[in-house]
TORTOR-111798 format. One record per residue: y, x, z of N, C-alpha, C, CB in turn; residue in three letters. Coordinates in steps of 0.2 Angstrom, whole numbers, plus 5000, padded with zeros to 4 digits. Each point is the difference from the previous one (the first is absolute). Glycine has a CB too. Example, Ala and Ser with C-alpha at 12.3 -4.5 7.8 and 13.67 -1.06 7.14 Angstrom:
# TORTOR-111798
497250665039500649965000500650045000499449915006ALA
501150074990500650045001500549965003499750064990SER
***
This chain:
# TORTOR-111798
503249585005499650055004499349994999500950015008MET
498750044991499350004999499650035006500250004987CYS
499549965017499750025006499250004999501049965007SER
498850024987499349994999499850014993499949925010ASN
499650124988499850014993499350025000501250034997TYR
498549964997499450034998500050064997499549884999LYS
500350185004500050064997499550014994500450055011PRO
499750004985499550024995499650055003500849974990VAL
498650025011499550045003499450024996500449955011THR
499550024983499450014996500150074996499749884999LEU
499950165001500150074997500149994993499250055008SER
500549914988500149994993500749984999498849984998ASP
501449975006500749974998500650055002499549895002ARG
500450155003500550055002500050064995499849975012LEU
499650044985500050054995500349984993499050055006LEU
500849894992500249974994500749985000498949964998ALA
501450015007500749985000500550045003499549895000HIS
500350165004500450045004499950084998500249915009PHE
499250104988499850074999499950045006500749994990GLY
499049985016499950045006499349995002501249995003VAL
498550065001499449995003500049975006499650104995VAL
500049855007500049965006500050055006499449904994ARG
501050105011500050045005499549985005501250024999PRO
498550035005499649985006500349965005499450104998ASP
500249865005500249965006500049924998500850095003GLY
499049885003499949924999500749975000498950015006GLU
501149944990500649964999499849925001500650094993THR
499949875010499849935000500049964994500550015011PRO
499249934989500149964994500749984999498849965002VAL
501650025003500749994999500450055005499749884997GLU
500950135001500450055004500649965004499650104992THR
500549925014500549975004500350065003499549895002TRP
501250115001500350055003499550035006501149954998PRO
498850125002499650035004499350024998500649945009GLY
499250024985499450024997500150064995499649885001TYR
499850154997500050064996499849984993499850075010ARG
500549964985499949984993500250064995500249875003ALA
499550134991500250054996500750004997498850004997PRO
501550065002500750004997500050074996500649935009PHE
499850074986500050064995500650045000499349934993ILE
500650135007500650055000499950054995500249985012VAL
500350074987499950054995499550055003501249994996ARG
498450055000499550045003500350065005499349984990PRO
500450035015500350055005500749995002499250084994ASP
501049855006500649985002500150025008500149914991ALA
499350095012500150025008500350075001499049925002LYS
500950124993500250075001500550024995498950035005GLU
501149944989500550024995500449944997499250094997GLU
501449895006500349944999500350004993500350005012ALA
499850064985500350004993499550004994501050055005ASP
498449944997499550004994500149944996499150065007LYS
500949954987500249954995499549954997500950084998GLU
498549945001499549964996499449995004500450054990GLN
499249895008499449995002500049955006499650114996GLY
499849865006500049965006499450015004500549914993ARG
499650075014499450015004500049945005500150134999GLU
499349855003500049945004499950025007499549934991ALA
500850045014499950015007499849945004500850104999MET
499049905007499949945004500550015006498849984996VAL
501649975005500550005006500149935003500550104994GLY
499949905011500249945003500549964997499750055011GLN
500349894988500549964997500549985005499249954992TYR
501450085008500550005004500350085002499549895005GLY
501050124992500350075000500250025007500349994988LEU
499450075014500250035006500550064999498949965006LEU
501750044996500450065000499850055005501049944996PRO
499250125003499750065004500249995008500150074990HIS
500449895011500349995007499649945003501150054997TRP
498549915000499649955003499650025005500149944990SER
499950035016499650025006499249984999501150005007LYS
498849944990499449974999499949964994499950005012ASP
499549974987499949964994500449935000498950064999LEU
501449925006500249935001500649994994499750005012MET
500750054987500550004995499849974993500650095007LEU
498849934991499749994994500049924999499450115000GLY
500649855005499949935000500749974997499150005009ARG
501450044991500649974997500350044994500349975012LYS
499350084986500350044994499550004994500650085009THR
499149874990499549994995500449994993499149965008TYR
501550014993500449994994500750045001499549884998ASN
500850144997500650035000500549984995499450105004CYS
501249874998500549984995500350064996500349915008ARG
499650094986500250064996500750015000499149974992SER
501349985009500750015000500350045006500149894995GLU
499550115010500250045006499550065002500649895004THR
498950124992499550055002500350075001499249934993ALA
501350095004500350065001500450015007500050014987ALA
500149935016500450005006499749985006500949974993GLU
498649995007499649985006499650055003500049894996LYS
500150125011499650055003499350014999500849995009PRO
498849954990499350004999499850024993500049915008SER
500550094987499850024994500350054996499749895000PHE
500950135003500450054996499750074999501049945005ARG
498650085000499750074999499650004994500150025012GLU
499449924988499650004994500349994993499249955008ALA
501450014992500449994994500350074998500249885003TRP
500150155002500450064998499650064998500849965008ARG
498550044994499650054999499549984994500050045012LYS
500249904985499749984993499249995002500950064993ARG
498949915012499349995002499849934996500150075011ARG
500049934983499849944996499249995000501150014993TRP
498749935007499349984999499949944997499850065010CYS
499649934988499849934996499549975005500350054988ILE
499749895013499649965004499649964995500750005010VAL
498650014989499649964995499849945003499650104995PRO
500549845002499949935003499749964995500950015008ALA
498649954994499749954995500449945001498850055002GLU
501449935004500449945001500550015006499049934996GLU
501650045003500550005005500049935003500750094995LEU
499349905012500049935003500749995003498850015002TYR
501549934996500649975003500049935002500650084992GLU
499849905013500049935002500449954995499850045012PRO
499949914986500449954996500149945005499550044988CYS
501249945012500249945004500149944997500450085008TRP
499449914985500249954996499749935003500150084990GLU
499449925013499749945003500349995007498950024993THR
501550025010500349995006499650045006500349894996GLY
499150145002499750045004499850074997499549905006VAL
500450154997499850064997499350004997500850065008ALA
499249954985499350014997500050074997499949874998VAL
499650175004499950064997499950004992499650055012ARG
500749994984499950004993499850074998500849914998TRP
498850104997499850074998500450014993498949995006ALA
501450074994500450024994499650064996501149965005ILE
498850034989499750054996500350024994498949965005ARG
501050104993500250024993499549984995500750105005ARG
499549874990499649974995499550054997500849914998ILE
499550155000499650054996499650055005500949994991ALA
499150005015499650045004500350015007499650064990GLY
500249995014500250015007500850025000498850035004PRO
501549975001500750025001500150065003500349885000MET
500250164998500250065003500749995003499350074992GLY
500749935015500749985003500350075002499649895004VAL
501050114995500450065002500150015008500650004989ALA
499350055014500150015007500250075002499149915001GLY
500950105006500250065003499450025004501349975000LEU
498650095002499550025004500250065004499249964992TRP
500450055014500250065004499350025004501249965001GLY
498850105002499550025004500250015007499550064990MET
500349895014500149995007499650045004500549894998TRP
499750155007499650045005500149975007500250104993ILE
499249885009499949965006500350055006499049934996ASP
501550065008500250055005499550015005501249964998PRO
498449995003499550015006499450044998500449895004LYS
499350104989499450034998500150054995499449905003THR
501250114994500150044994499749984994500250095008SER
499549854992499649974994500549994994499149955008GLU
500850074986500449984994499849934997500250134998ARG
500249835001499949934997500549994995499549965011LEU
500250034982500549984995500149935001499550084992PRO
501249905007500249935000500449984994500050015013THR
500149934986500449984994500349935000499250074994PHE
501349925002500349935000500249984993500550025011THR
499549924988500249974993500849995000498949944999MET
501450084995500749994999500149934997500250124998LEU
500349855004500249934998500749994997499249965008THR
500949994987500649984998500149935001499950094991VAL
500849895008500249935000499649964995501150035005ASN
498749914996499749964995500249935000499050075001ALA
501749925002500249935000500049964993500850045009ASP
499350004986500049974993499450014996501250025000ASP
498250015003499450014997499649934999500050125005HIS
499849874989499749934998499449995005500450014988PRO
499250045014499449995004500250015007499350034991LEU
500950035011500150025007500549965004499750114996TYR
500849865000500549955004499649945003500950044992LYS
498549955006499649955003499750015007499749964989ARG
500350105013499750025006500550015006499150064993PHE
500649945013500350015006500449945002500150124998HIS
500249885008500349945003500649984996499550035011ARG
500649904989500749984997500650035003499449894996PRO
501150135000500550035003500050085002500249895005GLY
499250144994499950075001500150034994499249985009GLU
501150094991500050044994499350014997501150065005GLU
498949934989499350024996500050074999500049884995LYS
499450155006499950074999499350014996500750035010ARG
499250024986499450014997499950085000500149894993MET
499350135007499850075000500250034993499049985008PRO
501150084991500250034994499450024996501050055005VAL
498849904991499450014996500150044994499549895004ILE
500250174995500150054994499649984994500350095008LEU
500049924986499750004994499550065000500949944994HIS
498550055004499550065000500350064996499149925000PRO
501350074995500250064996500650035004499749944989GLU
500550045017500550035004499750035006500849924996ASP
498550085005499750035006500250075001499149934999PHE
500850114996500250085001500750015000499050034994ASP
501449935003500750015000500349995007500149974988ALA
499649975015500249995007499850055005499949884997TRP
499550155002499850055005500450065000498849954999LEU
501550074995500350064999500849994999498950054995SER
501349895006500749994999500550045005499749894995CYS
500950125003500550035005500349945004500250094992SER
500249935013500449955004500549964996499950085010LEU
500449954985500449974996499749944995500750105000ASP
498649924998499749964996499649945004499950104992GLN
500049915014499649955004500349935000499650095007ALA
501049904993500349935000499849964994500950045007PRO
499050004987499949964994499349975000500750084994SER
498849945010499449975001500049935005499550124997PHE
501049885006500149945005500249944997500350085009MET
499349884987500149944996499549955001500750074992ARG
499449875006499549955000499550014995500949925005GLN
498550064996499550004995500049934996499250085007PHE
500749924987500149944996499549955002500350064991PRO
499949885010499649945003499549984995500949965006ALA
499250054987499549984995499450055000500949954993GLU
499150105011499550055000499649995006500650084993LEU
499649875011499649995007499749935000500850075006LEU
498749924998499749945001499949985007499350014989ASP
500749935013500049985007499649945001501150065002ALA
498649935004499749945002499950005008499449994988GLU
500549955015499949995007499350045002500649895000PRO
499450155005499550045002500050005008500050074990SER
499849875013500149995008499450055003500449884999PRO
499850145007499550045004499549955002500950085004LEU
498549954996499449965003500249985007499250054992PRO
500649895011500149995007499650045004500249884997PRO
500150135009499650045005499449965003501150065003ARG
498349984998499449975002500149995008499350054990THR
500349915013500049995007499850075003499649884999THR
499950164998499950065003500650055000498849984997ALA
501550024998500650044999500549985005499850024988ALA
500349925014500549985005499850025007500349904993ARG
499050105008499850025007500150085000499249905001ARG
500850134994500050085000500750024997498750015000LEU
501949985003500650024997500150074999500549905005PRO
499150144998500150084999499650024995500250015012ARG
499449954984499650034995500550014994499049935003ALA
500850114992500450034995499749974993500350105006LYS
499949834993499849974994500250044993500049895006PRO
499650104989500250044994500549964996498950045000LYS
501249905000500549974996500649965004499049994992SER
501150035014500549965004500450065004499449895000ARG
501250105001500450065003499949995007500850004992PRO
499350065012499950005007500649965003499550115000PRO
500449875006500649965003500650045002499149925005ASP
501350094990500650045001500649964999499450104995LEU
501149925008500749975000500250004993500350035012PRO
500149924985500250004994500650054999499749884999GLY
500550134994500550054999500749985003499450034989PRO
500950025013500749985003500550034995499650005012GLU
500949964986500650024996500550045003499849904994PRO
499950155010500550055004500350044995499349995010ASP
501350034991500450054996499650064999501149955003ASP
498550085001499750065000499550004994500250025012LEU
499549924987499449994995500249974994499250005010PHE
501349964990500249964994500150044994500549925008SER
***
């Protein structure tokens, strides 16, 4: 599961590697569930779900909110989606069945490594440039204010046998990894059919990735005295993900 990553936010990198113009809106240095970050869809996908070509960047909340969600809290549990059950689970099935495919541009993905007996945050990168992670997206309408909010999630696959990703997460837990797309597959993913979508749900080659320890900086004394502040590189004090059947 990937609850923390560094988004691609520089205009030149979004244009050079993803062919999109940087969308308006501030984004954090690192993204956690509930934070806002760029993601990429087909042009005019908001109105025309069958448009086949091109890309457009949007800013939305990390954590998919289905139309029936009453508030933002659900997004703290829906930032990752198991690709094997995406078409069935209540939180994701509408986005999957309506082909709301997206790409999440990431400079680094962060995962906990327990090889020393304690969790150490590691950064995973694509050697040849930023990563494009396959995801799902939706447009949530706040029932209280009628405000429209784009939201998104990363799709994941099993990684028990992956040479790199099998090193992460607690011993005994299933190993999962985000679906990292090859750049030449970006357009094919955004325009694929329901029958074609499962063919993209595969592990990314370990030899094309690099990883190293990247611990979070320690909290400062001032930050500990002000727990309600919104730091740029550390998540809010949120409950951890729950492996509930509704969200798995």
